[in-house]
N, C-alpha and C positions, 0 to 999 in steps of 0.2 A: 722647575722648582717654583711653582706658584705659591704666593702668599707668604714668602720668606723675606721679602724686601721691607725696608724701613725707610721713612723719609716723609717730608712734607712739601706741598706745593710751594714754589718760589716764583718770583717775578710779579705778576699782577693778578693774584687769585681773587681780588676783591671785585673784579669787573663782572657786572650783572648782565645777563642776556636781555632782560626786559626792564622796562622803567614803569613807574606807577600809572602813566597815561595808557599803557597797554591794557589795563584792567577795563577801560571803556570798550574795547573790542571783544570782551568776553563777559558782558553782562553788567557792566558798571561797577563803580568802586564804592557805592554806599555812601556813608557819612565818614569814612575814614580819611585821615590827613595823608599827604604825600609821604610824610615821614614814616607814619604807621605802615603804609603800604610798602615802603622801601624795606623796612625791617622784615616784614612778612615774606617779601620777594627773596631776600637774601637767605632766609632760613629755608624757604621752599626749594630754592635752587640747590642749597647743600644737600637736601633730602633727595632730590632727583639725581644728583650726581652720585650720591651713595647708592641709589638703586641701580644705576646704570654702570657704576664702576668706571666712570670717566667724567669729564668736565663739560659744562654747557658752553664754555668758551675756551679757546686754546690757552693752556696753562703749562708752565715749565715746572717739572718735577724732578727731584733728585732722590734716588733710592740706593740702598746698599744691600748687597746679597753675599752669601758664600759663593766662591767661584764654582761655577757648574762644570767641574772637571770629570765627573763620573761618565763612563763610557756611554751609558744609555741616555744621558742628557745631551751630549754633543755640543755642549756650550749653549744650549737653549734655555731661555728664562721666560716665564710668563709674568710680565710686569703687573703691578697693582692696578694700573689703569688701562683701559682699552682705547681705541681710536687714536693710535700713535701715528703722528704725522711726520716726526723726525727725531733722530738721535743726535743730541748736541755734543755729548762727550762720553767716553768709556775709560775708566781708569782701573788698572790692576794694582792691588796692594799685596805685598808680601814682605817677609822679614828674612834676610839673608843669613844673619849671624845669631838668630834667636835672641836678640837683645831687645825685643818688644818695640823696636822702632820700625815703623812702616816705611817701606820704599815703594814709591809710586811710579807706575809707567803708563804712558798713553797707549791705549789700544783702540779697537774699532768694533763696530756692531752693525748688523744687518737686520732690517725689519722683515720678518717672514710673513707675519699676519698682522696687519695694522689694526684691524677691527678688534681682535682679541688681545693685542699687546704682546704677541709672541715674537721675540727677538732671538738672534744668535750672536754671541760675543766671540771675538777673536783674540787669542792671547798666545802665551808662550808654548802651550801644548798643541797649537794648531799650525798647519803649514801656510795658511792664508793670511794676508795682511802684514803689517809691520810688527816687529817684535823687538823690544828694547830690554827685556829681562835677561839676567844671567843665564847661561846655557843650563838647560835642564831644570830650571826652576818653574814650578807651577804656582801661579798666584793663589793667595789665600782668600782674598775678598775682591769684590767688584763694586765699583761706584758707577752708576749710570745716570746721566741727566738727559731727559727727553721731553718732548712736547706732546701733549695729549689733549683730546677734547674735540668737540664739534667745531669745524671751521666755520668762518663767517658765511661762506657760500652755502654750506649744508644747512645752517640754521637761519638763513635769510627769511625775512618776513614774506609770507605768501608761498613758501615752499611747504611741501608736505611735512618734512621733519621739523622745520621751524614752527609750523602751526601745532604739531603734536607737543613739542617741547614747551611752547608757550602755554598751551592749555593745561598740561600737566602741572606746570609751575604755579599757574594761577589757581587751579583747583586746590593744590596743597596749601598755597598761601592763604586762601579763604579759611581753611581750618586753623591756621595759626592765628588769624585775626579773630576767629570765634574763641579760641582758647584764651587770648589775651583780654578780650572784652565781652564776657558773658552778658547776654542780654541785648547787645547791639550788633550781633553777628548776622549771618545769612539765614534767611528763611529756609525751612525745609531740612535743617540739619538732622532732625530726628523724625521718626514716625511714631505716632501714638498707637501702641498695640492694644491698650484698653484703658478705660477711665470710668470713674464713678462720679455722679453729680452731687450726691450728698456727702458732705465732709470731703470735698473734692480730693480725688487721688487719681494718679495715672501711671502707666507703665510705658517707658520709652524704649524704642529699639532703633538701631541704625537701619537706614534704608537698604544698603548693601554692605556686607562686611567681608573682607578678605584680610587674613593675617599676612601682613607684608612689611617691608622696611619703611613704607609710607604710613604706617598706623592702621587703625581699625575703623576709622571714620569713612563715610560713604564717599566724600570727595577725594580723600587720599586713595581709596580703593579704585575709583574711576581713573585717577592719575596713574596708578600702578598698571591697570589694564592698558591704558594708552601707551605706556612705556614699553610694553611687550613688543611693540612694533619696531623698537629701536635696539633691543638687546641683541648682542651678537651670539653666535653659536659657539660653544667651547671647542678649543683646538684639541685634536687627537694626536698625541705623540706616540709613535710606534717605537718600541725598544729596538735599538741597534739599527735604525734606518734614518735616512735623511728626510723622510717625509713627515707630514703632520696632518 
């Protein structure tokens, strides 16, 4: 049941992977202040997280779904974020007396594919794990809290993943800086396709352009290409089987 969950990150989602000083390792910070760089970094990290469907640092998320009781689902849910490191809690919600009052019971969940965020929840209609629901009651909704994102070890400075993440974030941050301060941004943002010297006129084009979640600019396109190295492969769920 991919894409049906709702919820927002909780805990410490404001933690950045990199700091303004990291710009010096990727070509310098120009004339921008540390505050300007930090704003651009936060926006760029949000863009990178959106492109990868996970967080650049470990983040706690709570989402709510319809209970996956259909036979072909077998309790499997594809969470909104990948790179799941742990499941904090699973809660089943149902109404016994049709009185619109939720009754909540603690259940459990198993991570089947951490990279893609594929998990299996265990509740009243399964024989595995604890079950506190009334006999024969199938839960209506599921609330799951989990931790997702690149671990500190994965994104450490000097590692391949850490370098790719930092490069992509800074490339995208440069575009944000350019958007906020026209005229004082980074050189080479555009290519001049043609120009006239009399009554000066010119036609500008992007150096490289890829329609992506990171925009149409050349640096965002470069960041998107870099992030291809970190994207997981989609899980394949076979109907009426325990495999994926």
